[in-house]
C-alpha positions as CSV (number, residue, x, y, z in Angstrom):
1,X,131.2,102.5,79.3
2,X,128.0,100.5,79.1
3,X,127.6,96.8,78.6
4,X,126.5,96.1,75.0
5,X,122.9,94.9,74.5
6,X,121.9,95.9,78.0
7,X,119.7,98.9,78.1
8,X,118.3,101.0,81.0
9,X,114.7,102.3,80.9
10,X,115.6,105.8,79.9
11,X,118.1,104.8,77.2
12,X,116.4,105.6,73.8
13,X,119.6,105.5,71.7
14,X,119.6,102.9,68.9
15,X,121.8,99.9,69.1
16,X,125.1,100.6,67.4
17,X,126.5,98.2,64.7
18,X,129.5,97.3,66.9
19,X,127.2,96.3,69.8
20,X,125.7,93.5,67.7
21,X,129.2,92.0,67.6
22,X,128.9,91.1,71.2
23,X,125.6,89.2,70.8
24,X,127.3,85.9,69.8
25,X,129.4,86.2,73.0
26,X,126.8,87.6,75.5
27,X,123.8,85.3,74.6
28,X,125.7,82.0,75.1
29,X,127.2,83.3,78.3
30,X,123.7,84.1,79.5
31,X,122.4,80.6,78.7
32,X,125.5,79.0,80.3
33,X,124.8,81.1,83.5
34,X,121.2,79.9,83.5
35,X,122.3,76.3,83.1
36,X,124.8,76.5,85.9
37,X,122.1,78.1,88.1
38,X,119.7,75.3,87.4
39,X,122.4,72.6,88.1
40,X,123.3,74.2,91.4
41,X,119.7,74.6,92.5
42,X,118.9,70.9,92.3
43,X,121.4,69.8,95.0
44,X,120.5,72.8,97.2
45,X,116.8,71.8,97.1
46,X,117.7,68.2,97.9
47,X,119.8,69.3,100.9
48,X,117.1,71.7,102.1
49,X,114.4,68.9,101.9
50,X,116.6,66.5,103.8
51,X,117.3,69.1,106.5
52,X,113.7,69.9,106.8
53,X,112.7,66.2,107.1
54,X,115.4,65.8,109.8
55,X,114.1,68.8,111.7
56,X,110.6,67.5,111.5
57,X,111.5,64.0,112.8
58,X,113.6,65.4,115.7
59,X,110.9,67.7,116.9
60,X,108.1,65.1,117.1
61,X,106.6,64.7,120.5
62,X,108.7,67.3,122.2
63,X,106.8,70.4,121.3
64,X,103.5,69.6,123.1
65,X,104.8,67.6,126.0
66,X,104.0,69.9,128.9
67,X,103.8,67.3,131.6
């Protein structure tokens, strides 16, 4: 069984009438997924930048000290 409203490249069959019944369910779920993804990405980027700044400050002066 295929997921309604999701087509592969070689699928040329027309969309059935019953598949359109899933559109009010599938489209909001897709937008909710994108919203959750955006909300999760913001803290991850913040943690990544903080970690990168910490690594940059810890490594100063130690890399080129060959004496």
